[in-house]
Structures are given as C-alpha cells and as structure tokens.
C-alpha positions as CSV (number, residue, x, y, z in Angstrom):
1,D,12.1,0.1,0.8
2,F,13.1,-0.7,4.4
3,F,13.1,2.9,5.4
4,D,9.6,3.5,4.0
5,R,7.9,0.5,5.5
6,A,6.5,2.1,8.6
7,D,5.1,5.0,6.6
8,A,3.6,2.6,4.0
9,N,2.1,0.5,6.8
10,R,0.4,3.5,8.3
11,A,-0.9,4.7,4.9
12,L,-2.2,1.3,4.0
13,Q,-4.0,1.0,7.3
14,A,-5.5,4.4,6.8
15,M,-6.9,3.3,3.4
16,G,-8.6,0.4,5.1
17,S,-10.0,-2.6,3.2
18,M,-9.7,-0.9,-0.2
19,A,-5.9,-1.5,0.2
20,E,-6.4,-5.2,0.9
21,P,-5.9,-6.6,-2.6
22,A,-2.6,-4.7,-3.0
23,V,-1.4,-5.9,0.4
24,Q,-2.4,-9.5,-0.4
25,K,-0.1,-9.4,-3.4
26,Q,2.8,-8.7,-1.1
27,L,2.2,-11.9,0.8
28,Q,4.0,-13.5,-2.2
29,N,7.0,-11.2,-2.1
30,P,10.3,-13.0,-2.1
31,D,11.5,-10.8,0.8
32,W,10.3,-12.3,4.1
33,Q,10.3,-8.9,5.8
34,V,7.8,-7.6,3.2
35,R,5.6,-10.6,3.7
36,A,5.7,-10.0,7.5
37,E,4.8,-6.3,7.1
38,A,1.9,-7.3,4.8
39,C,0.7,-9.6,7.5
40,R,0.9,-6.7,10.0
41,V,-1.2,-4.5,7.8
42,L,-3.7,-7.3,7.2
43,K,-4.0,-7.8,10.9
44,V,-5.6,-4.3,11.0
45,I,-7.5,-4.1,7.6
46,G,-7.8,-7.7,6.5
47,T,-11.1,-9.4,5.8
48,R,-12.1,-13.0,5.2
49,A,-10.7,-12.6,1.7
50,S,-7.2,-12.7,3.1
51,V,-7.7,-15.8,5.2
52,P,-6.5,-18.4,2.7
53,A,-3.3,-16.6,1.9
54,L,-2.6,-16.0,5.6
55,Q,-3.3,-19.6,6.5
56,A,-0.7,-20.7,3.9
57,L,1.9,-18.4,5.4
58,A,1.0,-19.4,9.0
59,V,1.9,-23.1,8.3
60,G,4.4,-22.9,5.5
61,D,6.5,-19.8,5.8
62,T,9.7,-18.9,7.7
63,P,9.7,-18.8,11.5
64,F,9.7,-15.0,11.2
65,V,6.6,-14.7,9.1
66,A,4.4,-17.6,10.3
67,P,3.7,-16.2,13.8
68,V,2.8,-12.8,12.3
69,A,0.4,-14.5,9.9
70,K,-1.1,-16.4,12.8
71,E,-1.7,-13.1,14.6
72,A,-3.3,-11.6,11.5
73,L,-5.6,-14.6,11.2
74,L,-6.7,-14.3,14.8
75,A,-7.5,-10.6,14.3
76,V,-9.4,-11.2,11.1
77,S,-11.4,-14.0,12.7
78,Q,-12.4,-11.7,15.6
79,R,-14.0,-9.1,13.3
C-alpha cells in the first residue's frame, strides 16, 4: 500500500539482512514503485546475494527504477 511504504521501509531496514529474501521477491513486483522501494531497502540491508537481481534492474528496468537499483548496487559493493 502506498501509504504504508515508508513505515514498511523502516521496519524492513530495522530487521536487517534477515528481511533480504522477502525484499528480493519484491524486485519482481509488477508495480515499478514497489520495485524502486525494494531497491531503497536493499541499499541499506542488501548483501552480495542481491547483486544479480539488482544488476538486472539496473540495466533492464524503467528509468525510475534503474537508477535506484544502481545506487543499491554501489552501496552493497562498498560493504
């Protein structure tokens, strides 16, 4: 739900890497806004396990999602 995204983002970030598998599933969501939000969460909690899915979005998704996926990739690579 659009109105719950910010709260969900904070909760998932607080859970840390244990939330990563559930967040990764949302990278396939048909709603681009959900995919972008999942990238934002993974930017904070993502591990190398998220790299392949983020790479796919970074080169093959909408102009709204691809840059957010690239930011997440950069953050994951710096951990």
